[in-house]
N, CA, C and O of each residue as an XYZ file, in Angstrom:
340
protein
N      88.911     98.241     72.381
C      90.326     97.996     72.282
C      91.093     99.285     72.548
O      90.642    100.377     72.203
N      92.232     99.140     73.154
C      93.054    100.297     73.500
C      94.164    100.540     72.501
O      94.936    101.487     72.654
N      94.261     99.704     71.484
C      95.265     99.881     70.438
C      94.540    100.172     69.136
O      93.580     99.492     68.775
N      95.017    101.195     68.437
C      94.425    101.488     67.134
C      95.500    102.037     66.215
O      96.464    102.673     66.640
N      95.293    101.763     64.945
C      96.228    102.198     63.916
C      95.703    103.473     63.292
O      94.563    103.525     62.830
N      96.539    104.506     63.277
C      96.184    105.798     62.686
C      97.290    106.145     61.692
O      98.291    106.760     62.058
N      97.103    105.750     60.442
C      98.154    105.940     59.442
C      99.321    105.031     59.758
O      99.171    103.810     59.794
N     100.478    105.615     59.985
C     101.675    104.836     60.315
C     101.991    104.885     61.808
O     103.084    104.503     62.227
N     101.035    105.353     62.609
C     101.231    105.444     64.056
C     100.263    104.485     64.746
O      99.069    104.468     64.448
N     100.794    103.693     65.669
C      99.969    102.810     66.492
C      99.770    103.515     67.826
O     100.729    103.770     68.555
N      98.530    103.824     68.134
C      98.211    104.515     69.373
C      97.826    103.499     70.436
O      96.902    102.711     70.236
N      98.526    103.509     71.562
C      98.166    102.690     72.710
C      97.604    103.641     73.760
O      98.294    104.546     74.231
N      96.343    103.421     74.118
C      95.642    104.374     74.986
C      94.961    103.651     76.143
O      94.452    102.541     75.984
N      94.958    104.290     77.300
C      94.270    103.736     78.457
C      94.912    102.450     78.943
O      96.135    102.320     78.971
N      94.068    101.505     79.323
C      94.510    100.212     79.836
C      94.712     99.252     78.670
O      93.738     98.718     78.141
N      95.938     99.026     78.265
C      96.230     98.125     77.145
C      96.252     96.694     77.674
O      97.125     96.318     78.457
N      95.284     95.913     77.235
C      95.086     94.564     77.738
C      95.659     93.517     76.785
O      96.160     93.849     75.711
N      95.580     92.276     77.182
C      96.110     91.173     76.388
C      95.466     91.139     75.004
O      96.117     90.732     74.042
N      94.222     91.550     74.878
C      93.536     91.561     73.587
C      94.197     92.499     72.585
O      94.004     92.348     71.379
N      94.966     93.456     73.066
C      95.644     94.413     72.197
C      96.942     93.860     71.617
O      97.488     94.428     70.671
N      97.434     92.773     72.167
C      98.730     92.237     71.744
C      98.694     91.719     70.306
O      99.609     92.001     69.532
N      97.670     90.979     69.940
C      97.629     90.380     68.599
C      97.573     91.428     67.490
O      98.353     91.333     66.543
N      96.668     92.441     67.564
C      96.700     93.451     66.505
C      97.995     94.263     66.508
O      98.491     94.636     65.445
N      98.539     94.538     67.678
C      99.808     95.263     67.754
C     100.900     94.492     67.018
O     101.644     95.069     66.226
N     100.994     93.207     67.274
C     101.988     92.374     66.608
C     101.778     92.389     65.093
O     102.737     92.540     64.337
N     100.548     92.235     64.656
C     100.257     92.211     63.215
C     100.629     93.534     62.554
O     101.224     93.541     61.477
N     100.285     94.643     63.184
C     100.599     95.965     62.614
C     102.107     96.182     62.519
O     102.596     96.720     61.526
N     102.839     95.769     63.541
C     104.292     95.951     63.518
C     104.965     94.994     62.541
O     105.956     95.358     61.908
N     104.453     93.800     62.411
C     105.029     92.871     61.442
C     104.748     93.325     60.014
O     105.571     93.111     59.124
N     103.599     93.946     59.788
C     103.237     94.423     58.452
C     104.111     95.594     58.021
O     104.393     95.758     56.834
N     104.538     96.404     58.982
C     105.380     97.562     58.669
C     106.247     97.875     59.881
O     105.772     98.451     60.860
N     107.503     97.499     59.813
C     108.417     97.685     60.951
C     108.786     99.146     61.182
O     109.431     99.457     62.183
N     108.398    100.051     60.288
C     108.703    101.473     60.445
C     107.610    102.231     61.185
O     107.719    103.442     61.376
N     106.574    101.544     61.597
C     105.495    102.232     62.330
C     105.998    102.705     63.693
O     106.871    102.091     64.307
N     105.424    103.803     64.136
C     105.745    104.397     65.437
C     104.655    103.998     66.424
O     103.473    103.992     66.077
N     105.042    103.667     67.645
C     104.078    103.362     68.700
C     104.014    104.565     69.626
O     105.022    104.983     70.196
N     102.816    105.113     69.767
C     102.601    106.301     70.608
C     102.022    105.871     71.950
O     100.922    105.324     72.016
N     102.773    106.123     73.015
C     102.361    105.766     74.378
C     101.800    106.955     75.158
O     101.519    106.827     76.349
N     101.636    108.090     74.517
C     101.267    109.320     75.214
C     100.070    109.146     76.140
O     100.086    109.651     77.262
N      99.031    108.442     75.694
C      97.810    108.303     76.498
C      97.665    106.930     77.132
O      96.586    106.584     77.613
N      98.738    106.139     77.140
C      98.693    104.813     77.759
C      98.759    104.947     79.276
O      99.495    105.776     79.809
N      97.977    104.118     79.957
C      97.976    104.103     81.421
C      98.529    102.801     81.985
O      99.007    102.763     83.118
N      98.463    101.735     81.191
C      98.947    100.423     81.621
C      99.223     99.579     80.390
O      98.456     99.618     79.428
N     100.321     98.810     80.410
C     100.621     97.872     79.331
C     100.601     96.460     79.894
O     101.352     96.146     80.818
N      99.745     95.608     79.341
C      99.751     94.196     79.725
C     101.126     93.630     79.375
O     101.779     94.115     78.451
N     101.561     92.628     80.094
C     102.866     92.024     79.849
C     103.059     91.569     78.410
O     104.158     91.684     77.867
N     101.996     91.049     77.784
C     102.101     90.595     76.393
C     102.373     91.764     75.454
O     103.155     91.630     74.512
N     101.744     92.898     75.698
C     101.962     94.103     74.886
C     103.397     94.586     75.083
O     104.081     94.919     74.115
N     103.846     94.625     76.322
C     105.215     95.050     76.617
C     106.232     94.123     75.961
O     107.239     94.594     75.432
N     105.989     92.819     75.987
C     106.912     91.858     75.389
C     107.023     92.046     73.882
O     108.112     91.916     73.322
N     105.921     92.349     73.226
C     105.964     92.607     71.781
C     106.807     93.840     71.504
O     107.617     93.848     70.577
N     106.619     94.876     72.301
C     107.402     96.097     72.115
C     108.887     95.840     72.374
O     109.747     96.382     71.679
N     109.181     95.015     73.372
C     110.577     94.674     73.667
C     111.193     93.866     72.521
O     112.343     94.096     72.145
N     110.439     92.933     71.976
C     110.968     92.040     70.948
C     111.158     92.742     69.605
O     112.172     92.538     68.938
N     110.192     93.563     69.206
C     110.237     94.177     67.884
C     110.896     95.552     67.867
O     111.267     96.048     66.803
N     111.042     96.164     69.024
C     111.752     97.437     69.185
C     111.321     98.529     68.197
O     112.156     99.085     67.484
N     110.018     98.833     68.155
C     109.592     99.924     67.269
C     110.001    101.272     67.848
O     110.357    101.374     69.022
N     109.947    102.295     67.016
C     110.158    103.657     67.512
C     109.009    103.979     68.474
O     107.852    103.661     68.198
N     109.337    104.604     69.589
C     108.354    104.930     70.621
C     108.224    106.437     70.720
O     109.215    107.168     70.702
N     106.969    106.891     70.824
C     106.690    108.312     71.034
C     105.858    108.424     72.302
O     104.952    107.620     72.523
N     106.156    109.411     73.134
C     105.421    109.615     74.382
C     105.946    108.725     75.491
O     106.739    107.813     75.260
N     105.487    109.011     76.703
C     105.975    108.283     77.875
C     104.878    107.579     78.651
O     105.181    106.790     79.546
N     103.641    107.829     78.349
C     102.546    107.244     79.118
C     102.138    108.135     80.265
O     102.890    109.009     80.696
N     100.927    107.898     80.756
C     100.364    108.718     81.839
C     100.686    108.175     83.223
O     100.741    108.935     84.189
N     100.897    106.879     83.326
C     101.155    106.231     84.605
C     102.619    106.400     85.000
O     103.504    106.308     84.149
N     102.880    106.645     86.274
C     104.251    106.868     86.747
C     105.133    105.644     86.507
O     106.292    105.797     86.121
N     104.617    104.441     86.726
C     105.417    103.237     86.506
C     105.780    103.093     85.032
O     106.927    102.799     84.696
N     104.812    103.300     84.167
C     105.060    103.233     82.726
C     106.082    104.284     82.305
O     107.017    103.991     81.559
N     105.897    105.499     82.784
C     106.780    106.617     82.427
C     108.187    106.439     82.983
O     109.166    106.664     82.271
N     108.298    106.037     84.250
C     109.602    106.000     84.929
C     110.384    104.703     84.716
O     111.614    104.714     84.780
N     109.693    103.587     84.466
C     110.381    102.299     84.395
C     110.302    101.622     83.028
O     111.316    101.145     82.517
N     109.114    101.575     82.434
C     108.975    100.818     81.191
C     109.405    101.597     79.956
O     110.104    101.056     79.099
N     108.999    102.854     79.851
C     109.347    103.645     78.668
C     110.861    103.773     78.495
O     111.337    103.646     77.366
N     111.642    104.016     79.548
C     113.095    104.076     79.346
C     113.678    102.772     78.786
O     114.630    102.809     78.007
N     113.124    101.640     79.170
C     113.597    100.362     78.638
C     113.256    100.266     77.154
O     114.066     99.799     76.353
N     112.051    100.711     76.792
C     111.610    100.624     75.396
C     112.343    101.600     74.484
O     112.444    101.361     73.281
N     112.846    102.674     75.027
C     113.506    103.691     74.206
C     115.025    103.622     74.308
O     115.719    104.501     73.797
N     115.550    102.583     74.964
C     117.007    102.413     75.076
C     117.596    102.226     73.686
O     116.877    101.958     72.724
N     118.892    102.367     73.595
C     119.590    102.264     72.310
C     119.227    100.960     71.605
O     119.132     99.902     72.227
N     119.030    101.063     70.313
C     118.702     99.917     69.467
C     119.988     99.169     69.100
O     121.052     99.782     69.015
N     119.904     97.859     68.884
C     121.079     97.114     68.427
C     121.548     97.616     67.066
O     120.751     98.170     66.309
N     122.825     97.431     66.743
C     123.336     97.875     65.437
C     122.516     97.246     64.308
O     122.119     96.083     64.376
N     122.276     98.046     63.272
C     121.537     97.572     62.126
C     120.044     97.809     62.210
O     119.330     97.556     61.240
N     119.548     98.291     63.351
C     118.124     98.596     63.483
C     117.928    100.093     63.545
O     118.702    100.807     64.182
N     116.884    100.566     62.878
C     116.580    102.005     62.884
C     115.741    102.357     64.073
O     115.382    103.520     64.253
């Protein structure tokens, strides 16, 4: 698996596949203050990206892949709606 929980940080590393979506969702639902670290991510499956879009966790890192860094990370780190940290 490319997703793992390290304390209060969820690390997404390498090729994040559909299998990573369910634990990611569970970890974020269990604690909405967790940080998602994309520093070593190379690819996010659409399901993983959709969870990040829907739950809007704090994001750290930009990912290793140019598409992830230039297109997806800016969307994930855009301003949060009022009332969300």
